[in-house]
PDB file of N, H, CA, C and O in Angstrom:
ATOM      1  N   MET A   1      -5.633  -3.289  21.878  1.00  0.00           N
ATOM      2  CA  MET A   1      -5.322  -2.000  22.428  1.00  0.00           C
ATOM      3  C   MET A   1      -4.275  -1.298  21.590  1.00  0.00           C
ATOM      4  O   MET A   1      -3.366  -0.645  22.104  1.00  0.00           O
ATOM      5  N   ARG A   2      -4.425  -1.447  20.311  1.00  0.00           N
ATOM      6  H   ARG A   2      -5.163  -1.977  19.894  1.00  0.00           H
ATOM      7  CA  ARG A   2      -3.516  -0.762  19.396  1.00  0.00           C
ATOM      8  C   ARG A   2      -4.270   0.393  18.759  1.00  0.00           C
ATOM      9  O   ARG A   2      -5.501   0.396  18.719  1.00  0.00           O
ATOM     10  N   ASP A   3      -3.528   1.369  18.265  1.00  0.00           N
ATOM     11  H   ASP A   3      -2.528   1.366  18.298  1.00  0.00           H
ATOM     12  CA  ASP A   3      -4.153   2.491  17.565  1.00  0.00           C
ATOM     13  C   ASP A   3      -4.944   1.974  16.373  1.00  0.00           C
ATOM     14  O   ASP A   3      -4.625   0.928  15.806  1.00  0.00           O
ATOM     15  N   TYR A   4      -5.976   2.717  16.001  1.00  0.00           N
ATOM     16  H   TYR A   4      -6.234   3.566  16.461  1.00  0.00           H
ATOM     17  CA  TYR A   4      -6.803   2.315  14.866  1.00  0.00           C
ATOM     18  C   TYR A   4      -5.981   2.164  13.592  1.00  0.00           C
ATOM     19  O   TYR A   4      -6.207   1.228  12.825  1.00  0.00           O
ATOM     20  N   GLN A   5      -5.033   3.065  13.353  1.00  0.00           N
ATOM     21  H   GLN A   5      -4.849   3.825  13.977  1.00  0.00           H
ATOM     22  CA  GLN A   5      -4.223   3.005  12.138  1.00  0.00           C
ATOM     23  C   GLN A   5      -3.407   1.710  12.086  1.00  0.00           C
ATOM     24  O   GLN A   5      -3.322   1.064  11.042  1.00  0.00           O
ATOM     25  N   VAL A   6      -2.813   1.341  13.213  1.00  0.00           N
ATOM     26  H   VAL A   6      -2.882   1.865  14.062  1.00  0.00           H
ATOM     27  CA  VAL A   6      -2.011   0.116  13.271  1.00  0.00           C
ATOM     28  C   VAL A   6      -2.910  -1.103  13.113  1.00  0.00           C
ATOM     29  O   VAL A   6      -2.552  -2.050  12.412  1.00  0.00           O
ATOM     30  N   ALA A   7      -4.062  -1.087  13.750  1.00  0.00           N
ATOM     31  H   ALA A   7      -4.352  -0.318  14.319  1.00  0.00           H
ATOM     32  CA  ALA A   7      -4.994  -2.215  13.666  1.00  0.00           C
ATOM     33  C   ALA A   7      -5.511  -2.398  12.244  1.00  0.00           C
ATOM     34  O   ALA A   7      -5.737  -3.528  11.811  1.00  0.00           O
ATOM     35  N   LEU A   8      -5.700  -1.309  11.516  1.00  0.00           N
ATOM     36  H   LEU A   8      -5.516  -0.391  11.867  1.00  0.00           H
ATOM     37  CA  LEU A   8      -6.152  -1.411  10.132  1.00  0.00           C
ATOM     38  C   LEU A   8      -5.068  -1.961   9.220  1.00  0.00           C
ATOM     39  O   LEU A   8      -5.355  -2.732   8.304  1.00  0.00           O
ATOM     40  N   GLN A   9      -3.818  -1.565   9.467  1.00  0.00           N
ATOM     41  H   GLN A   9      -3.585  -0.938  10.211  1.00  0.00           H
ATOM     42  CA  GLN A   9      -2.705  -2.013   8.626  1.00  0.00           C
ATOM     43  C   GLN A   9      -2.335  -3.464   8.906  1.00  0.00           C
ATOM     44  O   GLN A   9      -1.975  -4.204   7.990  1.00  0.00           O
ATOM     45  N   LYS A  10      -2.423  -3.871  10.169  1.00  0.00           N
ATOM     46  H   LYS A  10      -2.716  -3.269  10.913  1.00  0.00           H
ATOM     47  CA  LYS A  10      -2.065  -5.231  10.574  1.00  0.00           C
ATOM     48  C   LYS A  10      -3.195  -5.811  11.416  1.00  0.00           C
ATOM     49  O   LYS A  10      -3.077  -5.883  12.639  1.00  0.00           O
ATOM     50  N   PRO A  11      -4.299  -6.228  10.773  1.00  0.00           N
ATOM     51  CA  PRO A  11      -5.438  -6.736  11.542  1.00  0.00           C
ATOM     52  C   PRO A  11      -5.131  -8.080  12.205  1.00  0.00           C
ATOM     53  O   PRO A  11      -4.314  -8.862  11.719  1.00  0.00           O
ATOM     54  N   VAL A  12      -5.801  -8.322  13.315  1.00  0.00           N
ATOM     55  H   VAL A  12      -6.465  -7.687  13.710  1.00  0.00           H
ATOM     56  CA  VAL A  12      -5.685  -9.595  14.022  1.00  0.00           C
ATOM     57  C   VAL A  12      -6.886 -10.439  13.620  1.00  0.00           C
ATOM     58  O   VAL A  12      -8.033 -10.055  13.853  1.00  0.00           O
ATOM     59  N   GLN A  13      -6.617 -11.581  13.017  1.00  0.00           N
ATOM     60  H   GLN A  13      -5.686 -11.892  12.827  1.00  0.00           H
ATOM     61  CA  GLN A  13      -7.698 -12.441  12.548  1.00  0.00           C
ATOM     62  C   GLN A  13      -8.532 -12.903  13.744  1.00  0.00           C
ATOM     63  O   GLN A  13      -7.989 -13.403  14.730  1.00  0.00           O
ATOM     64  N   GLY A  14      -9.834 -12.736  13.653  1.00  0.00           N
ATOM     65  H   GLY A  14     -10.275 -12.331  12.852  1.00  0.00           H
ATOM     66  CA  GLY A  14     -10.743 -13.154  14.709  1.00  0.00           C
ATOM     67  C   GLY A  14     -11.037 -12.078  15.736  1.00  0.00           C
ATOM     68  O   GLY A  14     -11.865 -12.289  16.622  1.00  0.00           O
ATOM     69  N   ALA A  15     -10.381 -10.929  15.641  1.00  0.00           N
ATOM     70  H   ALA A  15      -9.709 -10.757  14.921  1.00  0.00           H
ATOM     71  CA  ALA A  15     -10.645  -9.847  16.596  1.00  0.00           C
ATOM     72  C   ALA A  15     -12.039  -9.293  16.347  1.00  0.00           C
ATOM     73  O   ALA A  15     -12.409  -9.002  15.209  1.00  0.00           O
ATOM     74  N   VAL A  16     -12.802  -9.150  17.410  1.00  0.00           N
ATOM     75  H   VAL A  16     -12.502  -9.387  18.335  1.00  0.00           H
ATOM     76  CA  VAL A  16     -14.170  -8.658  17.299  1.00  0.00           C
ATOM     77  C   VAL A  16     -14.220  -7.149  17.518  1.00  0.00           C
ATOM     78  O   VAL A  16     -14.962  -6.444  16.833  1.00  0.00           O
ATOM     79  N   VAL A  17     -13.434  -6.654  18.468  1.00  0.00           N
ATOM     80  H   VAL A  17     -12.831  -7.227  19.024  1.00  0.00           H
ATOM     81  CA  VAL A  17     -13.456  -5.230  18.814  1.00  0.00           C
ATOM     82  C   VAL A  17     -12.034  -4.697  18.808  1.00  0.00           C
ATOM     83  O   VAL A  17     -11.136  -5.305  19.391  1.00  0.00           O
ATOM     84  N   ASN A  18     -11.827  -3.564  18.149  1.00  0.00           N
ATOM     85  H   ASN A  18     -12.557  -3.071  17.675  1.00  0.00           H
ATOM     86  CA  ASN A  18     -10.547  -2.855  18.185  1.00  0.00           C
ATOM     87  C   ASN A  18     -10.763  -1.537  18.908  1.00  0.00           C
ATOM     88  O   ASN A  18     -11.418  -0.637  18.381  1.00  0.00           O
ATOM     89  N   LEU A  19     -10.219  -1.419  20.106  1.00  0.00           N
ATOM     90  H   LEU A  19      -9.688  -2.150  20.534  1.00  0.00           H
ATOM     91  CA  LEU A  19     -10.370  -0.199  20.892  1.00  0.00           C
ATOM     92  C   LEU A  19      -9.009   0.261  21.404  1.00  0.00           C
ATOM     93  O   LEU A  19      -8.335  -0.497  22.102  1.00  0.00           O
ATOM     94  N   PRO A  20      -8.595   1.460  21.081  1.00  0.00           N
ATOM     95  CA  PRO A  20      -7.401   2.001  21.719  1.00  0.00           C
ATOM     96  C   PRO A  20      -7.706   2.239  23.209  1.00  0.00           C
ATOM     97  O   PRO A  20      -8.861   2.431  23.589  1.00  0.00           O
ATOM     98  N   TYR A  21      -6.675   2.225  24.030  1.00  0.00           N
ATOM     99  H   TYR A  21      -5.737   2.069  23.722  1.00  0.00           H
ATOM    100  CA  TYR A  21      -6.875   2.388  25.470  1.00  0.00           C
ATOM    101  C   TYR A  21      -7.624   3.679  25.803  1.00  0.00           C
ATOM    102  O   TYR A  21      -8.430   3.695  26.733  1.00  0.00           O
ATOM    103  N   ALA A  22      -7.378   4.741  25.074  1.00  0.00           N
ATOM    104  H   ALA A  22      -6.724   4.728  24.318  1.00  0.00           H
ATOM    105  CA  ALA A  22      -8.027   6.025  25.353  1.00  0.00           C
ATOM    106  C   ALA A  22      -9.555   5.946  25.230  1.00  0.00           C
ATOM    107  O   ALA A  22     -10.262   6.745  25.844  1.00  0.00           O
ATOM    108  N   TYR A  23     -10.062   5.003  24.453  1.00  0.00           N
ATOM    109  H   TYR A  23      -9.488   4.354  23.955  1.00  0.00           H
ATOM    110  CA  TYR A  23     -11.504   4.855  24.250  1.00  0.00           C
ATOM    111  C   TYR A  23     -12.114   3.743  25.096  1.00  0.00           C
ATOM    112  O   TYR A  23     -13.331   3.560  25.080  1.00  0.00           O
ATOM    113  N   LEU A  24     -11.308   3.013  25.820  1.00  0.00           N
ATOM    114  H   LEU A  24     -10.319   3.162  25.833  1.00  0.00           H
ATOM    115  CA  LEU A  24     -11.782   1.831  26.533  1.00  0.00           C
ATOM    116  C   LEU A  24     -12.842   2.152  27.579  1.00  0.00           C
ATOM    117  O   LEU A  24     -13.848   1.448  27.662  1.00  0.00           O
ATOM    118  N   LYS A  25     -12.645   3.186  28.369  1.00  0.00           N
ATOM    119  H   LYS A  25     -11.828   3.758  28.301  1.00  0.00           H
ATOM    120  CA  LYS A  25     -13.606   3.507  29.429  1.00  0.00           C
ATOM    121  C   LYS A  25     -14.974   3.867  28.865  1.00  0.00           C
ATOM    122  O   LYS A  25     -15.995   3.538  29.468  1.00  0.00           O
ATOM    123  N   ARG A  26     -15.007   4.532  27.727  1.00  0.00           N
ATOM    124  H   ARG A  26     -14.177   4.799  27.237  1.00  0.00           H
ATOM    125  CA  ARG A  26     -16.285   4.935  27.133  1.00  0.00           C
ATOM    126  C   ARG A  26     -16.962   3.828  26.346  1.00  0.00           C
ATOM    127  O   ARG A  26     -18.185   3.830  26.208  1.00  0.00           O
ATOM    128  N   HIS A  27     -16.193   2.888  25.831  1.00  0.00           N
ATOM    129  H   HIS A  27     -15.199   2.887  25.943  1.00  0.00           H
ATOM    130  CA  HIS A  27     -16.758   1.923  24.889  1.00  0.00           C
ATOM    131  C   HIS A  27     -16.576   0.458  25.294  1.00  0.00           C
ATOM    132  O   HIS A  27     -16.772  -0.423  24.457  1.00  0.00           O
ATOM    133  N   HIS A  28     -16.212   0.167  26.535  1.00  0.00           N
ATOM    134  H   HIS A  28     -16.053   0.883  27.215  1.00  0.00           H
ATOM    135  CA  HIS A  28     -16.000  -1.228  26.914  1.00  0.00           C
ATOM    136  C   HIS A  28     -17.291  -2.055  26.866  1.00  0.00           C
ATOM    137  O   HIS A  28     -17.234  -3.285  26.889  1.00  0.00           O
ATOM    138  N   GLN A  29     -18.439  -1.400  26.801  1.00  0.00           N
ATOM    139  H   GLN A  29     -18.484  -0.401  26.782  1.00  0.00           H
ATOM    140  CA  GLN A  29     -19.710  -2.123  26.687  1.00  0.00           C
ATOM    141  C   GLN A  29     -19.842  -2.822  25.332  1.00  0.00           C
ATOM    142  O   GLN A  29     -20.667  -3.724  25.182  1.00  0.00           O
ATOM    143  N   GLN A  30     -19.043  -2.418  24.351  1.00  0.00           N
ATOM    144  H   GLN A  30     -18.373  -1.686  24.473  1.00  0.00           H
ATOM    145  CA  GLN A  30     -19.073  -3.053  23.036  1.00  0.00           C
ATOM    146  C   GLN A  30     -18.509  -4.471  23.068  1.00  0.00           C
ATOM    147  O   GLN A  30     -18.732  -5.250  22.142  1.00  0.00           O
ATOM    148  N   ILE A  31     -17.789  -4.802  24.119  1.00  0.00           N
ATOM    149  H   ILE A  31     -17.608  -4.169  24.872  1.00  0.00           H
ATOM    150  CA  ILE A  31     -17.193  -6.127  24.240  1.00  0.00           C
ATOM    151  C   ILE A  31     -18.297  -7.081  24.696  1.00  0.00           C
ATOM    152  O   ILE A  31     -18.786  -6.985  25.821  1.00  0.00           O
ATOM    153  N   SER A  32     -18.680  -8.000  23.813  1.00  0.00           N
ATOM    154  H   SER A  32     -18.282  -8.078  22.899  1.00  0.00           H
ATOM    155  CA  SER A  32     -19.847  -8.842  24.086  1.00  0.00           C
ATOM    156  C   SER A  32     -19.529 -10.074  24.935  1.00  0.00           C
ATOM    157  O   SER A  32     -20.433 -10.633  25.557  1.00  0.00           O
ATOM    158  N   SER A  33     -18.306 -10.495  24.975  1.00  0.00           N
ATOM    159  H   SER A  33     -17.572 -10.041  24.470  1.00  0.00           H
ATOM    160  CA  SER A  33     -17.943 -11.698  25.725  1.00  0.00           C
ATOM    161  C   SER A  33     -17.361 -11.320  27.080  1.00  0.00           C
ATOM    162  O   SER A  33     -16.763 -10.255  27.236  1.00  0.00           O
ATOM    163  N   ASN A  34     -17.540 -12.200  28.054  1.00  0.00           N
ATOM    164  H   ASN A  34     -18.025 -13.065  27.927  1.00  0.00           H
ATOM    165  CA  ASN A  34     -16.944 -11.973  29.370  1.00  0.00           C
ATOM    166  C   ASN A  34     -15.467 -12.362  29.376  1.00  0.00           C
ATOM    167  O   ASN A  34     -14.692 -11.843  30.180  1.00  0.00           O
ATOM    168  N   GLN A  35     -15.074 -13.272  28.485  1.00  0.00           N
ATOM    169  H   GLN A  35     -15.703 -13.694  27.832  1.00  0.00           H
ATOM    170  CA  GLN A  35     -13.687 -13.701  28.385  1.00  0.00           C
ATOM    171  C   GLN A  35     -13.025 -12.982  27.210  1.00  0.00           C
ATOM    172  O   GLN A  35     -13.560 -12.970  26.101  1.00  0.00           O
ATOM    173  N   VAL A  36     -11.866 -12.386  27.457  1.00  0.00           N
ATOM    174  H   VAL A  36     -11.431 -12.396  28.358  1.00  0.00           H
ATOM    175  CA  VAL A  36     -11.189 -11.617  26.417  1.00  0.00           C
ATOM    176  C   VAL A  36      -9.711 -11.977  26.335  1.00  0.00           C
ATOM    177  O   VAL A  36      -9.100 -12.436  27.300  1.00  0.00           O
ATOM    178  N   VAL A  37      -9.163 -11.750  25.151  1.00  0.00           N
ATOM    179  H   VAL A  37      -9.659 -11.377  24.367  1.00  0.00           H
ATOM    180  CA  VAL A  37      -7.725 -11.826  24.917  1.00  0.00           C
ATOM    181  C   VAL A  37      -7.306 -10.423  24.503  1.00  0.00           C
ATOM    182  O   VAL A  37      -7.869  -9.855  23.568  1.00  0.00           O
ATOM    183  N   VAL A  38      -6.335  -9.872  25.186  1.00  0.00           N
ATOM    184  H   VAL A  38      -5.877 -10.334  25.945  1.00  0.00           H
ATOM    185  CA  VAL A  38      -5.868  -8.514  24.920  1.00  0.00           C
ATOM    186  C   VAL A  38      -4.707  -8.561  23.933  1.00  0.00           C
ATOM    187  O   VAL A  38      -3.749  -9.310  24.124  1.00  0.00           O
ATOM    188  N   VAL A  39      -4.799  -7.759  22.882  1.00  0.00           N
ATOM    189  H   VAL A  39      -5.577  -7.151  22.726  1.00  0.00           H
ATOM    190  CA  VAL A  39      -3.706  -7.598  21.924  1.00  0.00           C
ATOM    191  C   VAL A  39      -3.239  -6.156  22.056  1.00  0.00           C
ATOM    192  O   VAL A  39      -4.015  -5.222  21.853  1.00  0.00           O
ATOM    193  N   ALA A  40      -1.976  -5.981  22.396  1.00  0.00           N
ATOM    194  H   ALA A  40      -1.346  -6.740  22.561  1.00  0.00           H
ATOM    195  CA  ALA A  40      -1.437  -4.643  22.636  1.00  0.00           C
ATOM    196  C   ALA A  40      -0.094  -4.492  21.935  1.00  0.00           C
ATOM    197  O   ALA A  40       0.528  -5.474  21.531  1.00  0.00           O
ATOM    198  N   SER A  41       0.336  -3.249  21.802  1.00  0.00           N
ATOM    199  H   SER A  41      -0.170  -2.451  22.131  1.00  0.00           H
ATOM    200  CA  SER A  41       1.614  -2.992  21.129  1.00  0.00           C
ATOM    201  C   SER A  41       2.766  -2.808  22.112  1.00  0.00           C
ATOM    202  O   SER A  41       3.926  -2.773  21.701  1.00  0.00           O
ATOM    203  N   ASP A  42       2.461  -2.689  23.415  1.00  0.00           N
ATOM    204  H   ASP A  42       1.519  -2.718  23.749  1.00  0.00           H
ATOM    205  CA  ASP A  42       3.523  -2.543  24.409  1.00  0.00           C
ATOM    206  C   ASP A  42       3.032  -3.013  25.776  1.00  0.00           C
ATOM    207  O   ASP A  42       1.834  -3.190  25.992  1.00  0.00           O
ATOM    208  N   TYR A  43       3.978  -3.210  26.694  1.00  0.00           N
ATOM    209  H   TYR A  43       4.952  -3.066  26.518  1.00  0.00           H
ATOM    210  CA  TYR A  43       3.656  -3.732  28.015  1.00  0.00           C
ATOM    211  C   TYR A  43       2.793  -2.776  28.840  1.00  0.00           C
ATOM    212  O   TYR A  43       1.916  -3.223  29.579  1.00  0.00           O
ATOM    213  N   VAL A  44       3.027  -1.491  28.726  1.00  0.00           N
ATOM    214  H   VAL A  44       3.739  -1.128  28.125  1.00  0.00           H
ATOM    215  CA  VAL A  44       2.257  -0.522  29.506  1.00  0.00           C
ATOM    216  C   VAL A  44       0.789  -0.566  29.102  1.00  0.00           C
ATOM    217  O   VAL A  44      -0.085  -0.624  29.967  1.00  0.00           O
ATOM    218  N   SER A  45       0.507  -0.540  27.819  1.00  0.00           N
ATOM    219  H   SER A  45       1.216  -0.493  27.117  1.00  0.00           H
ATOM    220  CA  SER A  45      -0.882  -0.627  27.342  1.00  0.00           C
ATOM    221  C   SER A  45      -1.522  -1.931  27.777  1.00  0.00           C
ATOM    222  O   SER A  45      -2.675  -1.957  28.207  1.00  0.00           O
ATOM    223  N   LYS A  46      -0.773  -3.005  27.664  1.00  0.00           N
ATOM    224  H   LYS A  46       0.164  -2.985  27.315  1.00  0.00           H
ATOM    225  CA  LYS A  46      -1.293  -4.314  28.073  1.00  0.00           C
ATOM    226  C   LYS A  46      -1.671  -4.317  29.545  1.00  0.00           C
ATOM    227  O   LYS A  46      -2.769  -4.741  29.906  1.00  0.00           O
ATOM    228  N   ASN A  47      -0.772  -3.849  30.388  1.00  0.00           N
ATOM    229  H   ASN A  47       0.119  -3.505  30.094  1.00  0.00           H
ATOM    230  CA  ASN A  47      -1.028  -3.865  31.826  1.00  0.00           C
ATOM    231  C   ASN A  47      -2.191  -2.963  32.214  1.00  0.00           C
ATOM    232  O   ASN A  47      -3.035  -3.359  33.017  1.00  0.00           O
ATOM    233  N   LEU A  48      -2.249  -1.767  31.660  1.00  0.00           N
ATOM    234  H   LEU A  48      -1.564  -1.445  31.007  1.00  0.00           H
ATOM    235  CA  LEU A  48      -3.357  -0.863  31.973  1.00  0.00           C
ATOM    236  C   LEU A  48      -4.690  -1.435  31.513  1.00  0.00           C
ATOM    237  O   LEU A  48      -5.693  -1.346  32.222  1.00  0.00           O
ATOM    238  N   THR A  49      -4.694  -2.016  30.335  1.00  0.00           N
ATOM    239  H   THR A  49      -3.879  -2.088  29.759  1.00  0.00           H
ATOM    240  CA  THR A  49      -5.923  -2.590  29.782  1.00  0.00           C
ATOM    241  C   THR A  49      -6.407  -3.763  30.618  1.00  0.00           C
ATOM    242  O   THR A  49      -7.590  -3.839  30.950  1.00  0.00           O
ATOM    243  N   ILE A  50      -5.514  -4.670  30.958  1.00  0.00           N
ATOM    244  H   ILE A  50      -4.554  -4.608  30.688  1.00  0.00           H
ATOM    245  CA  ILE A  50      -5.904  -5.836  31.750  1.00  0.00           C
ATOM    246  C   ILE A  50      -6.424  -5.400  33.116  1.00  0.00           C
ATOM    247  O   ILE A  50      -7.431  -5.928  33.587  1.00  0.00           O
ATOM    248  N   ARG A  51      -5.763  -4.459  33.747  1.00  0.00           N
ATOM    249  H   ARG A  51      -4.945  -4.030  33.364  1.00  0.00           H
ATOM    250  CA  ARG A  51      -6.209  -3.972  35.056  1.00  0.00           C
ATOM    251  C   ARG A  51      -7.614  -3.375  34.963  1.00  0.00           C
ATOM    252  O   ARG A  51      -8.460  -3.644  35.816  1.00  0.00           O
ATOM    253  N   PHE A  52      -7.863  -2.571  33.938  1.00  0.00           N
ATOM    254  H   PHE A  52      -7.176  -2.352  33.245  1.00  0.00           H
ATOM    255  CA  PHE A  52      -9.175  -1.954  33.773  1.00  0.00           C
ATOM    256  C   PHE A  52     -10.246  -3.008  33.506  1.00  0.00           C
ATOM    257  O   PHE A  52     -11.307  -2.988  34.131  1.00  0.00           O
ATOM    258  N   LEU A  53      -9.973  -3.932  32.574  1.00  0.00           N
ATOM    259  H   LEU A  53      -9.111  -3.948  32.067  1.00  0.00           H
ATOM    260  CA  LEU A  53     -10.970  -4.943  32.216  1.00  0.00           C
ATOM    261  C   LEU A  53     -11.310  -5.845  33.398  1.00  0.00           C
ATOM    262  O   LEU A  53     -12.478  -6.172  33.608  1.00  0.00           O
ATOM    263  N   LYS A  54     -10.315  -6.246  34.165  1.00  0.00           N
ATOM    264  H   LYS A  54      -9.366  -5.980  33.995  1.00  0.00           H
ATOM    265  CA  LYS A  54     -10.588  -7.067  35.351  1.00  0.00           C
ATOM    266  C   LYS A  54     -11.446  -6.298  36.347  1.00  0.00           C
ATOM    267  O   LYS A  54     -12.324  -6.876  36.988  1.00  0.00           O
ATOM    268  N   GLY A  55     -11.199  -5.015  36.479  1.00  0.00           N
ATOM    269  H   GLY A  55     -10.485  -4.545  35.959  1.00  0.00           H
ATOM    270  CA  GLY A  55     -12.004  -4.179  37.369  1.00  0.00           C
ATOM    271  C   GLY A  55     -13.449  -4.062  36.919  1.00  0.00           C
ATOM    272  O   GLY A  55     -14.338  -3.808  37.733  1.00  0.00           O
ATOM    273  N   GLN A  56     -13.687  -4.246  35.630  1.00  0.00           N
ATOM    274  H   GLN A  56     -12.965  -4.452  34.970  1.00  0.00           H
ATOM    275  CA  GLN A  56     -15.045  -4.187  35.082  1.00  0.00           C
ATOM    276  C   GLN A  56     -15.711  -5.568  35.039  1.00  0.00           C
ATOM    277  O   GLN A  56     -16.834  -5.698  34.553  1.00  0.00           O
ATOM    278  N   GLY A  57     -15.024  -6.592  35.544  1.00  0.00           N
ATOM    279  H   GLY A  57     -14.111  -6.486  35.939  1.00  0.00           H
ATOM    280  CA  GLY A  57     -15.608  -7.925  35.622  1.00  0.00           C
ATOM    281  C   GLY A  57     -15.280  -8.855  34.472  1.00  0.00           C
ATOM    282  O   GLY A  57     -15.821  -9.959  34.406  1.00  0.00           O
ATOM    283  N   PHE A  58     -14.415  -8.445  33.571  1.00  0.00           N
ATOM    284  H   PHE A  58     -13.975  -7.548  33.625  1.00  0.00           H
ATOM    285  CA  PHE A  58     -14.017  -9.313  32.468  1.00  0.00           C
ATOM    286  C   PHE A  58     -12.963 -10.307  32.947  1.00  0.00           C
ATOM    287  O   PHE A  58     -12.188 -10.022  33.860  1.00  0.00           O
ATOM    288  N   LYS A  59     -12.951 -11.470  32.317  1.00  0.00           N
ATOM    289  H   LYS A  59     -13.581 -11.701  31.576  1.00  0.00           H
ATOM    290  CA  LYS A  59     -11.923 -12.466  32.594  1.00  0.00           C
ATOM    291  C   LYS A  59     -10.931 -12.421  31.433  1.00  0.00           C
ATOM    292  O   LYS A  59     -11.271 -12.768  30.302  1.00  0.00           O
ATOM    293  N   VAL A  60      -9.722 -11.997  31.718  1.00  0.00           N
ATOM    294  H   VAL A  60      -9.446 -11.715  32.637  1.00  0.00           H
ATOM    295  CA  VAL A  60      -8.679 -11.922  30.696  1.00  0.00           C
ATOM    296  C   VAL A  60      -8.006 -13.292  30.642  1.00  0.00           C
ATOM    297  O   VAL A  60      -7.338 -13.705  31.590  1.00  0.00           O
ATOM    298  N   ILE A  61      -8.192 -13.987  29.524  1.00  0.00           N
ATOM    299  H   ILE A  61      -8.735 -13.651  28.754  1.00  0.00           H
ATOM    300  CA  ILE A  61      -7.671 -15.351  29.421  1.00  0.00           C
ATOM    301  C   ILE A  61      -6.331 -15.408  28.695  1.00  0.00           C
ATOM    302  O   ILE A  61      -5.734 -16.477  28.574  1.00  0.00           O
ATOM    303  N   GLY A  62      -5.859 -14.268  28.215  1.00  0.00           N
ATOM    304  H   GLY A  62      -6.344 -13.399  28.313  1.00  0.00           H
ATOM    305  CA  GLY A  62      -4.563 -14.238  27.553  1.00  0.00           C
ATOM    306  C   GLY A  62      -4.259 -12.872  26.972  1.00  0.00           C
ATOM    307  O   GLY A  62      -5.097 -11.970  26.964  1.00  0.00           O
ATOM    308  N   TYR A  63      -3.036 -12.748  26.488  1.00  0.00           N
ATOM    309  H   TYR A  63      -2.355 -13.481  26.495  1.00  0.00           H
ATOM    310  CA  TYR A  63      -2.632 -11.500  25.827  1.00  0.00           C
ATOM    311  C   TYR A  63      -1.569 -11.815  24.794  1.00  0.00           C
ATOM    312  O   TYR A  63      -0.932 -12.869  24.815  1.00  0.00           O
ATOM    313  N   GLN A  64      -1.401 -10.861  23.887  1.00  0.00           N
ATOM    314  H   GLN A  64      -1.918 -10.006  23.869  1.00  0.00           H
ATOM    315  CA  GLN A  64      -0.342 -10.971  22.873  1.00  0.00           C
ATOM    316  C   GLN A  64       0.170  -9.572  22.586  1.00  0.00           C
ATOM    317  O   GLN A  64      -0.606  -8.625  22.459  1.00  0.00           O
ATOM    318  N   LEU A  65       1.472  -9.455  22.485  1.00  0.00           N
ATOM    319  H   LEU A  65       2.103 -10.225  22.587  1.00  0.00           H
ATOM    320  CA  LEU A  65       2.103  -8.193  22.112  1.00  0.00           C
ATOM    321  C   LEU A  65       2.464  -8.247  20.647  1.00  0.00           C
ATOM    322  O   LEU A  65       3.150  -9.165  20.198  1.00  0.00           O
ATOM    323  N   ILE A  66       1.995  -7.248  19.895  1.00  0.00           N
ATOM    324  H   ILE A  66       1.438  -6.502  20.260  1.00  0.00           H
ATOM    325  CA  ILE A  66       2.269  -7.152  18.459  1.00  0.00           C
ATOM    326  C   ILE A  66       2.823  -5.761  18.183  1.00  0.00           C
ATOM    327  O   ILE A  66       2.230  -4.763  18.594  1.00  0.00           O
ATOM    328  N   LYS A  67       3.924  -5.691  17.509  1.00  0.00           N
ATOM    329  H   LYS A  67       4.405  -6.502  17.175  1.00  0.00           H
ATOM    330  CA  LYS A  67       4.508  -4.392  17.143  1.00  0.00           C
ATOM    331  C   LYS A  67       3.883  -3.865  15.895  1.00  0.00           C
ATOM    332  O   LYS A  67       4.245  -2.783  15.433  1.00  0.00           O
TER     333      LYS A  67
END
């Protein structure tokens, strides 16, 4: 849940989908697995993302905050 520019500069090894929170509602179908790990740049983005994904039936198995 980091901006595209930040994700490009500091990629997370093994990340399959990079979606900023603003695009999550339109593009969450791109997430192929039911279990996800959220990588966010701040607590607010992390919390909003996890709440949305759980509401869509995803199982959030972890998170990491990266500046």
